[in-house]
C-alpha positions in Angstrom: -41.7 -19.3 -16.2 -45.3 -19.8 -14.9 -46.2 -21.5 -11.7 -47.0 -24.9 -13.4 -43.7 -25.1 -15.1 -41.9 -24.2 -11.8 -43.8 -27.0 -10.1 -42.7 -29.4 -12.8 -39.0 -28.4 -12.8 -38.8 -28.3 -9.0 -40.2 -31.9 -8.8 -37.9 -33.2 -11.6 -34.9 -31.6 -9.9 -35.4 -33.6 -6.7 -34.8 -37.0 -8.4 -32.1 -38.7 -10.5 -31.2 -38.5 -13.3 -32.5 -34.9 -13.3 -31.1 -33.7 -9.9 -27.6 -33.1 -11.4 -28.8 -31.1 -14.4 -28.0 -27.4 -14.8 -30.9 -25.0 -14.4 -30.8 -24.4 -18.2 -31.3 -28.0 -19.1 -33.9 -28.5 -16.4 -35.9 -25.6 -17.8 -35.8 -27.2 -21.3 -37.1 -30.5 -20.0 -39.8 -28.9 -17.9 -41.0 -26.9 -20.9 -41.3 -30.0 -23.1 -43.3 -32.1 -20.7 -46.8 -33.4 -21.4 -48.9 -34.4 -18.4 -51.3 -37.4 -18.5 -53.5 -39.1 -15.9 -54.0 -42.8 -15.6 -56.5 -44.6 -13.4 -55.4 -47.6 -11.4 -55.3 -50.8 -13.6 -55.0 -48.9 -16.9 -52.2 -49.5 -19.4 -49.5 -46.8 -19.8 -47.3 -48.5 -22.3 -48.4 -51.6 -24.3 -46.0 -54.2 -25.6 -44.5 -53.3 -29.1 -46.3 -50.0 -29.4 -44.2 -47.3 -31.1 -42.8 -44.8 -28.6 -41.1 -41.4 -29.0 -41.2 -40.4 -25.3 -40.1 -41.7 -22.0 -42.1 -41.5 -18.7 -41.5 -39.9 -15.3 -43.8 -40.7 -12.4 -45.0 -37.6 -10.7 -47.3 -39.5 -8.4 -48.7 -43.0 -8.0 -47.1 -46.4 -8.6 -46.4 -48.3 -11.8 -45.7 -52.0 -12.5 -43.3 -52.9 -15.4 -43.6 -56.3 -17.0 -41.4 -58.5 -19.2 -42.5 -59.6 -22.7 -43.7 -62.9 -21.3 -46.0 -61.1 -18.8 -44.0 -61.7 -15.6 -43.5 -58.8 -13.3 -40.1 -57.0 -13.9 -40.2 -54.0 -11.5 -42.4 -51.8 -9.3 -41.8 -48.0 -9.6 -42.9 -45.0 -7.6 -42.6 -41.2 -7.4 -39.6 -39.9 -9.2 -38.8 -43.1 -11.2 -38.5 -43.2 -15.0 -39.4 -45.9 -17.5 -39.6 -46.3 -21.2 -36.2 -44.9 -21.9 -34.7 -48.3 -23.0 -37.2 -48.2 -25.9 -35.7 -44.9 -27.1 -32.2 -46.3 -27.0 -33.2 -49.3 -29.1 -36.0 -49.7 -31.7 -38.7 -47.3 -30.5 -40.9 -50.2 -29.6 -42.0 -50.9 -26.1 -40.0 -53.8 -24.7 -41.3 -53.5 -21.1 -45.1 -52.8 -20.9 -46.2 -50.6 -18.0 -49.5 -50.5 -16.0 -50.7 -48.1 -13.3 -51.0 -49.9 -9.9 -52.6 -46.8 -8.4 -54.0 -43.6 -9.9 -50.9 -42.0 -11.6 -49.8 -38.6 -12.9 -47.2 -39.2 -15.6 -44.9 -36.7 -17.3 -44.2 -37.7 -20.9 -40.8 -36.3 -22.0 -40.2 -36.3 -25.8 -37.3 -38.0 -27.6 -35.8 -34.7 -28.7 -35.4 -33.7 -25.0 -34.0 -37.1 -24.2 -31.4 -36.9 -26.9 -30.4 -33.4 -25.8 -29.9 -34.5 -22.2 -27.8 -37.6 -23.3 -25.6 -35.3 -25.4 -25.3 -32.5 -22.9 -24.9 -34.4 -19.6 -22.7 -37.4 -19.1 -24.2 -38.4 -15.8 -27.7 -38.4 -17.4 -26.4 -40.6 -20.2 -24.8 -43.0 -17.9 -27.9 -43.3 -15.8 -30.2 -44.1 -18.6 -27.8 -46.3 -20.6 -26.7 -48.5 -17.6 -28.7 -51.0 -15.7 -30.1 -49.2 -12.6 -28.8 -51.5 -9.8 -25.2 -51.3 -11.1 -25.5 -47.6 -11.4 -26.9 -47.1 -7.9 -24.2 -49.2 -6.3 -21.5 -47.3 -8.2 -22.9 -43.9 -7.3 -23.4 -44.7 -3.6 -19.9 -46.1 -3.3 -18.2 -43.1 -5.1 -20.3 -40.2 -3.8 -21.3 -40.7 -0.2 -20.0 -37.6 1.6 -18.8 -35.8 -1.5 -22.4 -36.1 -2.8 -23.1 -32.9 -0.9 -20.7 -31.1 -3.2 -22.6 -31.9 -6.4 -26.2 -32.2 -5.2 -28.2 -29.1 -6.2 -29.7 -27.2 -3.3 -33.1 -27.5 -5.0 -33.2 -31.1 -4.0 -33.8 -30.1 -0.4 -36.9 -28.0 -1.3 -40.2 -29.6 -0.4 -42.5 -26.6 -0.7 -42.9 -23.1 -2.2 -42.0 -20.2 0.1 -44.7 -18.3 2.0 -44.6 -14.7 0.7 -46.1 -11.5 2.0 -46.0 -7.9 0.9 -43.9 -5.4 2.8 -47.0 -3.6 4.0 -48.4 -6.7 5.6 -48.6 -6.5 9.4 -46.3 -8.6 11.6 -49.4 -10.2 13.1 -50.7 -11.3 9.7 -47.3 -12.6 8.7 -47.1 -14.6 12.0 -50.6 -16.0 11.2 -49.5 -17.1 7.8 -46.3 -18.7 9.1 -48.5 -20.7 11.6 -51.1 -21.6 9.0 -48.6 -23.0 6.6 -46.3 -24.6 9.2 -43.3 -22.6 8.0 -40.5 -21.0 10.0 -40.1 -17.9 7.8 -41.7 -15.7 5.1 -40.2 -13.8 2.2 -41.1 -10.1 2.0 -42.0 -8.6 -1.4 -42.2 -5.0 -2.4 -42.4 -3.0 -5.6 -39.3 -3.3 -7.9 -36.4 -1.3 -6.7 -32.7 -1.0 -7.2 -31.9 -4.8 -6.9 -32.9 -6.3 -10.3 -31.4 -9.7 -9.5 -34.2 -10.2 -7.0 -37.0 -8.8 -9.2 -39.4 -11.3 -10.8 -42.8 -11.5 -12.5 -45.6 -13.5 -11.0 -48.3 -15.6 -12.7 -50.5 -12.5 -12.9 -47.8 -10.5 -14.8 -47.1 -8.3 -11.7 -43.5 -7.4 -11.0 -42.1 -7.8 -7.5 -38.8 -7.5 -5.7 -37.8 -9.9 -2.9 -36.7 -7.4 -0.2 -36.0 -9.7 2.7 -36.9 -12.5 4.9 -38.7 -12.6 8.3 -38.0 -15.6 10.5 -39.3 -16.9 13.9 -36.1 -15.5 15.4 -36.8 -12.1 14.0 -40.2 -12.0 15.6 -38.7 -12.7 19.0 -35.8 -10.2 18.6 -37.3 -7.4 16.6 -41.0 -7.5 17.4 -41.6 -9.0 20.8 -38.4 -8.0 22.5 -38.6 -4.5 21.2 -42.3 -4.1 22.1 -43.4 -3.3 18.6 -47.1 -3.2 17.8 -48.7 -6.2 16.0 -49.7 -3.7 13.3 -46.1 -2.9 12.4 -45.5 -3.5 8.7 -43.0 -6.4 8.1 -41.0 -4.0 5.8 -39.9 -2.1 8.9 -38.7 -5.2 10.7 -36.6 -7.1 8.0 -32.9 -6.5 7.7 -31.3 -4.2 5.1 -29.6 -6.9 3.0 -31.1 -10.1 1.5 -28.7 -13.1 1.3 -30.0 -15.7 -1.2 -28.7 -18.6 -3.3 -29.5 -19.9 -6.7 -31.2 -23.3 -7.0 -28.4 -24.5 -9.2 -25.8 -24.2 -6.5 -24.6 -27.1 -4.4 -25.8 -28.1 -1.0 -22.3 -27.5 0.2 -22.3 -23.9 -1.1 -25.6 -23.3 0.6 -24.1 -24.5 3.9 -21.0 -22.3 3.5 -23.2 -19.3 2.7 -25.2 -19.8 5.9 -22.1 -20.2 8.1 -20.2 -17.3 6.5 -23.2 -15.0 7.1 -24.3 -16.5 10.4 -27.8 -17.2 9.2 -30.1 -20.2 9.5 -32.6 -19.5 6.7 -31.5 -19.1 3.1 -34.0 -18.1 0.3 -33.5 -20.2 -2.9 -34.0 -18.5 -6.2 -34.5 -19.9 -9.7 -33.0 -17.1 -11.7 -34.9 -14.2 -10.1 -37.9 -16.2 -9.0 -38.1 -17.4 -5.3 -38.7 -21.1 -5.2 -38.1 -22.1 -1.6 -36.3 -21.5 1.7 -33.7 -23.9 3.1 -33.0 -24.1 6.8 -29.6 -25.2 8.2 -31.3 -28.2 9.8 -32.4 -29.3 6.3 -28.7 -29.6 5.3 -27.7 -31.3 8.6 -30.4 -33.9 8.2 -29.3 -34.5 4.6 -25.7 -35.2 5.5 -25.5 -36.0 9.3 -22.4 -38.1 8.9 -20.2 -35.5 7.4 -18.3 -32.4 8.5 -21.7 -30.6 8.7 -22.5 -32.7 11.8 -19.2 -31.6 13.3 -20.0 -28.0 12.6 -23.4 -28.4 14.3 -21.6 -30.0 17.3 -19.2 -27.1 17.5 -22.0 -24.6 18.1 -23.4 -26.8 20.8 -20.3 -26.6 23.0 -20.4 -24.4 26.0 -16.7 -24.1 26.9 -13.2 -24.1 25.3 -12.5 -27.5 26.8 -15.6 -28.9 25.0 -14.4 -27.4 21.7 -10.9 -28.8 22.3 -12.2 -32.3 22.7 -13.5 -32.1 19.1 -10.0 -31.9 17.6 -9.8 -35.7 17.0 -13.2 -35.4 15.2 -11.8 -32.9 12.8 -9.0 -35.2 11.8 -11.5 -38.1 11.5 -13.8 -36.0 9.2 -10.7 -35.0 7.2 -9.6 -38.6 6.7 -13.1 -39.7 5.8 -13.5 -37.0 3.1 -10.3 -37.9 1.5 -10.9 -41.7 1.6 -14.3 -41.1 0.0 -13.0 -39.3 -3.0 -13.3 -35.6 -2.1 -11.1 -33.3 -4.2 -8.9 -30.5 -2.8 -11.6 -27.8 -3.2 -14.1 -29.9 -1.2 -11.5 -30.6 1.6 -10.3 -27.0 1.7 -13.9 -25.7 1.9 -14.9 -28.2 4.6 -11.8 -27.6 6.8 -12.1 -23.8 6.4 -15.8 -24.0 7.4 -14.8 -26.0 10.5 -12.1 -23.5 11.4 -14.5 -20.6 10.9 -17.0 -22.4 13.2 -14.5 -22.9 15.9 -13.6 -19.2 15.7 -17.1 -18.0 15.7 -18.1 -20.1 18.7 -15.0 -18.9 20.6 -16.1 -15.3 19.9 -19.6 -16.1 21.1 -18.3 -17.6 24.3 -15.9 -14.7 24.8 -18.8 -12.2 24.4 -20.8 -14.1 26.9 -18.0 -13.8 29.4 -16.9 -10.2 28.6 -20.3 -8.7 27.8 -21.4 -7.1 24.5 -18.7 -5.3 22.5 -18.4 -1.6 23.2 -18.3 -0.8 19.5 -19.0 -2.9 16.3 -16.2 -5.1 15.0 -15.5 -7.8 12.4 -13.2 -10.7 13.1 -11.2 -11.2 9.9 -9.6 -14.4 8.6 -6.5 -14.2 6.5 -4.5 -16.7 4.4 -5.8 -20.2 3.7 -9.0 -19.8 5.8 -9.9 -16.7 3.8 -9.3 -18.6 0.6 -11.3 -21.6 1.8 -8.2 -23.7 1.2 -7.3 -24.7 4.8 -5.6 -28.0 5.4 -5.3 -30.2 8.5 -1.7 -28.7 8.9 -2.4 -25.0 9.6 -1.9 -22.2 12.1 -4.1 -19.2 12.9 -3.9 -16.0 10.9 -6.5 -13.4 11.9 -7.1 -9.7 12.7 -9.8 -7.4 14.1 -11.4 -4.6 12.2 -13.1 -2.1 14.6 -15.7 0.6 14.0 -14.2 4.1 13.5 -15.7 5.3 16.8 -13.2 2.9 18.6 -11.4 4.7 21.4 -8.2 2.8 22.4 -8.2 4.1 26.0 -11.9 3.1 26.6 -12.3 0.1 24.3 -9.0 -1.7 23.6 -8.8 -3.6 26.9 -12.1 -5.4 25.9 -10.9 -6.3 22.3 -7.5 -7.4 23.5 -9.2 -9.7 26.0 -11.5 -10.9 23.2 -8.6 -11.6 20.8 -6.6 -13.4 23.5 -9.5 -15.7 24.4 -10.0 -16.6 20.7 -6.3 -17.1 20.0 -5.8 -19.2 23.1 -8.9 -21.2 22.3 -7.9 -21.8 18.7 -4.5 -23.1 19.9 -6.3 -25.5 22.3 -8.4 -26.7 19.4 -5.4 -27.5 17.2 -4.7 -24.2 15.4 -1.3 -23.1 16.7 -0.3 -19.5 17.2 1.0 -17.8 14.1 4.8 -17.7 14.3 4.8 -14.4 12.4 2.4 -12.9 15.0 -0.3 -12.2 12.4 -3.1 -12.4 15.0 -5.6 -10.0 16.5 -3.7 -10.1 19.8 -1.0 -8.0 18.0 -1.9 -4.3 18.5 -1.0 -3.5 14.9 -3.6 -6.0 13.6 -6.4 -4.7 15.9 -7.4 -1.4 14.4 -10.3 0.8 13.2 -11.6 0.4 9.7 -10.1 3.8 8.7 -6.6 2.6 9.8 -7.0 -0.7 7.9 -7.9 1.3 4.8 -4.8 3.3 5.2 -2.7 0.2 5.6 -3.9 -1.1 2.3 -3.5 2.2 0.5 0.1 2.4 1.8 0.9 -1.2 0.7 -0.6 -0.6 -2.7 0.6 3.0 -3.4 4.0 2.8 -1.8 5.1 -0.8 -2.2 8.5 -2.5 -2.2 9.2 -6.3 -2.1 10.7 -5.9 1.4 7.7 -4.0 2.7 5.2 -6.5 1.3 7.2 -9.6 2.3 5.1 -10.1 5.4 2.0 -8.4 4.2 1.0 -10.6 1.2 -1.2 -12.7 3.5 -3.5 -9.7 4.0 -4.5 -9.8 0.4 -6.4 -13.1 1.2 -9.0 -11.7 3.6 -12.6 -12.6 4.5 -15.1 -11.9 7.3 -15.7 -14.6 10.0 -18.0 -12.9 12.5 -19.4 -9.4 13.2 -19.9 -6.5 10.7 -19.1 -8.2 7.4 -19.4 -4.9 5.6 -16.1 -3.7 7.2 -14.2 -6.5 5.4 -16.2 -6.1 2.3 -15.1 -2.5 2.1 -11.4 -3.6 2.4 -12.0 -6.2 -0.4 -13.5 -3.5 -2.6 -10.7 -1.1 -1.9 -8.1 -3.8 -3.0 -10.0 -4.8 -6.1 -10.5 -1.2 -7.3 -7.0 0.0 -6.5 -4.4 -2.8 -6.9 -4.7 -3.3 -10.6 -3.9 0.4 -11.2 -0.5 0.1 -9.6 2.2 -1.5 -11.8 4.8 -1.0 -9.0 2.6 -2.8 -6.5 2.0 -5.8 -8.9 5.7 -6.0 -9.7 6.6 -6.0 -6.0 4.0 -8.7 -5.3 5.3 -10.7 -8.3 8.9 -10.4 -7.0 7.8 -11.9 -3.7 5.9 -14.6 -5.4 9.2 -15.8 -7.0 10.9 -16.3 -3.6 9.8 -19.9 -3.4 10.6 -22.0 -6.4 9.6 -25.5 -7.4 12.2 -28.2 -6.6 13.3 -28.9 -10.1 17.0 -29.2 -11.1 18.7 -30.0 -14.4 16.8 -32.5 -16.5 13.8 -32.0 -14.2 15.3 -34.0 -11.3 14.1 -33.1 -7.8 16.1 -30.7 -5.6 15.7 -32.0 -2.0 15.4 -30.0 1.2 18.6 -29.8 3.2 17.2 -28.5 6.5 18.3 -31.4 8.7 14.9 -32.5 10.2 13.4 -33.2 6.7 16.6 -34.0 4.8 16.2 -35.4 1.3 12.5 -34.6 1.2 10.2 -32.1 -0.6 8.0 -29.6 1.2 4.9 -29.7 -0.9 3.5 -26.5 0.7 6.7 -24.4 0.6 7.8 -25.6 -2.9 4.4 -26.3 -4.5 1.0 -25.1 -3.3 2.2 -21.8 -1.6 4.1 -20.4 -4.6 1.2 -21.5 -6.8 -1.3 -19.6 -4.7 1.1 -16.6 -4.6 1.3 -16.3 -8.4 -2.5 -16.8 -8.8 -3.1 -14.0 -6.3 -0.9 -11.6 -8.3 -2.8 -12.3 -11.5 -6.1 -12.0 -9.7 -5.1 -8.6 -8.2 -4.1 -7.5 -11.7 -7.5 -8.3 -13.2 -9.5 -6.7 -10.3 -10.9 -10.0 -9.1 -12.8 -9.9 -5.8 -12.5 -13.7 -5.4 -10.4 -15.1 -2.6 -10.3 -18.8 -3.4 -7.5 -19.7 -5.9 -9.8 -21.7 -8.2 -12.4 -19.0 -8.2 -9.6 -16.5 -9.0 -8.5 -18.6 -12.0 -12.1 -18.4 -13.2 -11.9 -14.6 -13.1 -8.5 -14.6 -14.7 -9.9 -16.7 -17.5 -12.6 -14.1 -18.3 -10.0 -11.3 -18.7 -7.8 -13.3 -21.1 -4.8 -12.1 -19.1 -3.1 -15.5 -19.7 -2.6 -17.3 -22.9 -5.3 -19.8 -23.8 -5.0 -23.0 -21.8 -2.5 -21.7 -19.2 -5.0 -21.2 -16.4 -6.3 -24.7 -17.0 -2.8 -26.1 -16.6 -2.4 -24.1 -13.4 -5.8 -25.5 -12.2 -4.7 -29.1 -12.8 -1.3 -28.5 -11.3 -2.7 -26.9 -8.1 -5.2 -29.7 -7.7 -2.6 -32.4 -8.1 -0.1 -30.7 -5.7 -2.9 -30.0 -3.2 -4.2 -33.6 -3.3 -0.6 -35.0 -3.0 -0.2 -32.9 0.1 -3.6 -33.9 1.5 -3.0 -37.6 0.9 0.4 -37.4 2.6 -1.4 -35.9 5.7 -3.8 -38.8 5.7 -1.0 -41.3 5.6 0.7 -39.6 8.5 -2.5 -39.6 10.6 -3.2 -43.2 9.8 0.3 -44.1 11.0 -0.2 -42.0 14.1 2.4 -39.5 13.1 2.1 -35.7 13.4 1.1 -34.7 9.8 3.6 -32.5 8.0 4.1 -31.2 4.4 7.3 -33.2 3.6 7.3 -36.1 1.2 10.2 -38.4 0.3 10.1 -39.0 -3.5 11.4 -42.6 -3.2 8.3 -43.4 -1.1 5.8 -42.4 -3.9 4.9 -44.4 -7.0 6.6 -43.9 -10.4 3.3 -42.4 -11.7 3.1 -39.9 -8.9 6.7 -38.9 -9.3 6.1 -38.3 -13.0 3.0 -36.2 -12.2 4.8 -34.2 -9.5 7.4 -33.3 -12.0 4.8 -32.2 -14.5 3.0 -30.1 -11.9 6.3 -28.5 -10.8 7.1 -27.7 -14.4 3.8 -25.9 -14.9 4.6 -23.9 -11.8 8.1 -23.1 -13.0 6.9 -21.9 -16.4 4.2 -19.8 -14.7 6.8 -18.1 -12.5 9.0 -17.3 -15.5 6.0 -15.6 -17.1 5.2 -13.7 -13.9 8.5 -12.0 -13.9 8.1 -11.1 -17.5 4.5 -9.9 -17.1 5.1 -7.6 -14.1 8.5 -6.0 -14.4 9.6 -3.2 -12.0 8.5 0.0 -13.7 11.8 1.8 -12.9 13.8 -0.8 -14.8 11.4 -0.6 -17.7 12.0 3.2 -18.0 15.8 2.8 -17.8 16.0 0.6 -20.9 
């Protein structure tokens, strides 16, 4: 795609109804556009003229009139007009005139019909009256808008790019000249084809990295490098980028997971911009993002602990404004990671720099990005292999203790099963962790894996991410080859069953404190994530999130057609039932828990709960059949 088409698609993608389109559809529209210039005062559409296009205002201002000549509307950059004529008799009903010099994109009827057929949101926008649509969208989206808004909407300029041989002094000059805060570094094509592109002069380049203001301070000035140093010697070894079709929320998660503030944005392989964390925070200051920013501004554990009520308030707000379980889980996991990362930063400020490299690892729901407001802490430390317990362990025990105590103060209680980095067993070098996983996979038993299943949901929070990535790769490459391991994991996944009795009546808890209730986590979401994890391990998935794992399972056809979709719906309903129950508890100033009383929910919800539990029950029956113990299979 040449530079002109990139400019067209990038501008279209910033405004409704194009902002929600996929990159594929946006490319089609951009490729069909014809551009016309109109002087101020000239007619763009004349009453009753035949039309087979609709108009998009690239720049300038337009007045639209009624048939009788009275003013109907004034439109500006990013607005569309003429579409009602395409929906009716192809005759102009509302003539249009340029108020100022205007650049207009004419989009043909064929593209219009394609968009109406392929995208319901586009069809709704052009078929409904604008004021009604705007009020509906603003009411329904608000905070959750961040989850569906494409990151390309935040782009306002093309990235500044320099070759790897460019000196740091010249790169700094270009950053200053263009008012940027970073440059992308290009080199000859290499071994990363997904970042290789062709420019307008038909030359091939690979985006090798990014150089930011912070990099200049840390790696040029602080290290006393010469101004003539090539930028290729200063940039980091790994480029982290995002596709323009991804959501703003995903961009934010990518930044926080990787502890970066600048994120290159690619359209396919072509760099189209750079997003800064502040761009996202400005876009959605009233959401959980603002809370995340606030976390990193705290200078003490007490300051962090005072934000606990804000976490609950953000959670309630998200639910009340229509967020689904994946949005809520991602947001709360990001908040939890941010607390953890800030506590680690504060601990390092107090204890000094770590004696060897490490990675603080999240386990369980945080690793899956499925954290809820009712959660404890599950974590571990992966240390570099030059770790010497006698010389280094006192530091890392103190680090782990400060983080664990801080998380408890912030509303994340200690793990009752002691799955925390404060436990010596879960504070080990990378080679020991690799041996743990080899032993669990190669020499499994249901009993041995009973308390180890949580370690198969793992993700990096802070430090050397590559340590945890190596563990993820080991699991993905090894687990699917061990039928005995999968059978043992499946057996454990059947320990918690849905609360269905004969004729699909509910079986209630009888534990005294929550008598005659149903624990939606223990009897619903937990066994659901357990069985999804087994299937994901069986198909070699590297995903951690349950919904992403279902996507990978779908691609392998491990389950019968339609089954994974049923699991997805059931997990979403059970998760949202649990989340809504938490909100009710908070609003009634009760400590939120996972127990609901069926008589206190509506008939419709009871019916849907039974359906969701039945999906879970059927899936568990298949799990036992799909992963039998190999020894029993040989004895038949």
